[in-house]
N, C-alpha and C positions, 0 to 999 in steps of 0.2 A: 498409593500416593500419586497424585496427578502432577504433571510437570509445571503447572501453574497454580498449585494449591495456595490459597491465601492471597492471590493476586486479583487486582481489579483492573480491567482492560477496557479501553475505548477502541472501537473499530469504526473508522470512517468509511463511507461507501459500503456500509454494512448490510444494505438491504438486498443486494444482488451479487451474483457472480462469486468472486473470491472472497469478498467481504462476508457474504452470507455463509459460505462454507467455514470461514474463519470463526464466525460467531459460535457456531456449534462445536467446532474443533477445540477452540480455546475453553469453552464451557465444559466439554468432556474432560479436559485436563485440569479442571478445578477452579478456573477463573470466574469471577462475576463479570458480567458483560454490559457495556453500554453500546447499543447498536445505533450508530449515527448515520443519517442519510437525509437527503432533501425530500424524499418520497415518504411522507408520514404513514400512508397506508401500507406500503411495503415494509417499512420499519416495524410496524405492529405485527405483521405476519411473521417476521423473523423472531421478534421478541416472544410471541406466543409459542412458536416452534421450540425455542430454547427452554422456556418455562414449562411447557407441556412434557418435556423430556426430563424434568426433575432438576433443572439447573436454575440459575438466577440471572435475569436480564431485564434491563429497562431500555426504553427508546429515547432518542433525541433527534428532533427534526432540525437539521443543520445544513446551511449553505456555507461551506468552508471559506468562502470569500468574504464572509461577514464577521467582523471581530466580535460583536456582541453575541452572536449565535455560538461561536467557538467557545467563548468564555462561559456561556450558560451551559454548554455541554459538559465542560469540566466541572463546573459547580454542581451540576446534577449528579455526576459520578461521586463526588466527595460527599455531598449531602445524603445521598441514598446509601452508599456502600462504605463510607468512612475514609476514602483515600483514593489514590491512583498510582498504579505501578507500571502500566503498559499503555502506550498509545500506538496503534497500528494505523499509520496514515496511508490508507488504501484508496481513498477517493481520488479520482482522476478522470481526465477526458482525453479523447483522441479524435478531434473533429474530422469528419469525412472529407472536408475541403482543404485540409492541411496538405500542402504539396511542396513544390520547390519555392525558393525565396521569391522568384518572379511571379508565381501564381498565388501564393498564400496571401490572403488579405490581412491588413493590420488588425481588423476586428477579430479574426481567427487567432492571430498571434496573441493579442491581448487576453482573449478568453482563455486560451490554453495556459498562459502564464498565471492568470488570476487563480485558476483552480489548482493547477499542478505545482506551482511554486509558492504563490502567496498563501494558498490554502494550507500547505504544509507548514509554512512559517507561522501562521496564526494559530494552528493547532498546537505547535510546539511552544509558542509564546505563553499560552495559558496552561498547558499541561505541565511544563517544567516546574513551576512553583508548587503545584500539587504533588508532583513526584518527590520533590525535595522534602516537603512536609511529611511524606509517607515513608521516608527513609531511603529513597532512591528508586530507580526504575529503568525501563528500557523503551527507547523510541525506535520504531521500525518504520522507515520511510520507503515507500515503493518508488523505485526508479525504473530502470529497464536496461536490457542488454544494449539497446541503441545509444545509451549514454556512454558506452565504451567504444562504439564503432558506428559507422554510417548505416542507415537502414536501406535495405534492398529496394523498398518502395519509398519515394520521397515523402517525408513528413517533418519538415524543418522545425515547426513550432514545438511539436511533441518531443523530438529528439533533443532540441536545445533545452526544453523545460526539464527533462529528466537529467541532463547534465548538470543543471542548476541544483537539482535535488541532491545529487552526489556531493557537490561542493558544500552546500548548506549542511548536509549531514556530517561531513568531516569537521566543519567549523564548530557545530554544536557539540560533537564528541570531544573536541579539544578543550572547549570552554568548561564543560561540566564533568569531565572524567574524574576529578577528585571530589566531586560532590555525590558520587554514587549513581550518576545518571549516564547510561550508555546510549549511543545512537549509531545505528547501522542502516545501510540501504539494502533492500531486497531488489535484485535485478532479474526479473523473469525474462526468459526467452519468449518466442512466439507461443502463446497459449490459446487454446480453443475457447475463447470467450466472445461475447457479442462485440467487444471492441475490435477484435481481430476479424470477425466474420465478414465485416463489410469490405475488407481488403481481399477476400477469398471468393469473390462472386463468380468466378469461373475456374476451371481446372488449370488453365495456363497460369493464372495468378497463384494458385495453390502450389503448383509444382515449382514456380519461381522461388518460393520461400523454402519449400521442403528440401530442395536440392542443396541448400547451404547448411543444413542441420546434420551433423555427423550421425546422430541417432536415427535420422530418417523419419521423424514424427514430430508433431507438435506436442508441447507440454500439456499436462492436465492441471486444472486449477488446484486440485488437492495437493499436488507436488509443490506448488508455490506456497500454499498455506502452511504446509509442514515446515518449509524453510522459515516462514515468519514465526511459527511456533518456536523453533529453535532459537531465533534471535530474541524473542520475547522472554524465553525461559532463562533460568540460571545456568543452564547447560552452556550458554555462550558468555559466561560471566567475565571472561578475560578478553572479550572481543568488543571493540568500539572503533568507530570511524571507518568501518570496513564496508565493502560491497560484496554481498553474497550473490554470485551469479548462478542461476539455475536455468540453464539454456540448452541442454542437450549437446553441449560442446561447441556451440556455434562461435563463441568468441575465441576459443583456443585454436580452432582449426577451421578457418573460413573456407569451406570446401567448394569445389567446382564440379560440374557434371563429369561423369566418367566417359 
């Protein structure tokens, strides 16, 4: 028995990084998958990978800032697989020029919020009715440990956007708890992904971040995906409106150099 047997899952940002890992991991646990991303060619690669391993997946080319595309993504899941039980809102951006309030441009702020906040809102907007019709479901919204504390490297738009995701998730959880729809935030710590790599261009920057992590290492993408799997599955059935921090202890003990 898989932990997601009988479930139908949408994974946004599913063509790369954690989203790609999640597509295969969720499929291995029994879910049928909709791989959603802006990059249609990369989406097809992941869909083929899932299907070639004996599972079921379809693709959806989606810009999460666009309501019609988000609605079409959900419609495709329902029309193809018969319902929707999980949406893993993994799509997100962290612009390289996001910095202090004085330096960060308005365009960077707007772009970050359009993807990280509006995108989550739109995906939930269209996924929730489909989940209700399917008998309930689980929403997993990716926030970040920086939603709970300031980032060591200034990234004002990203940090603020992830705080907004936490608040939105709590509100959604409160609204739909008695309709069988759960919503929780996944809050990764620093993970070795392309999003983080641009901040680790030299050893000094790398050590500046590592010194604050009690475990002394960056997280691995699969560790975050396994957290998302828990939130998506019925193993977390009495959990809603919560923030699951997977951060190597960084938020519990903000360490300083010895």
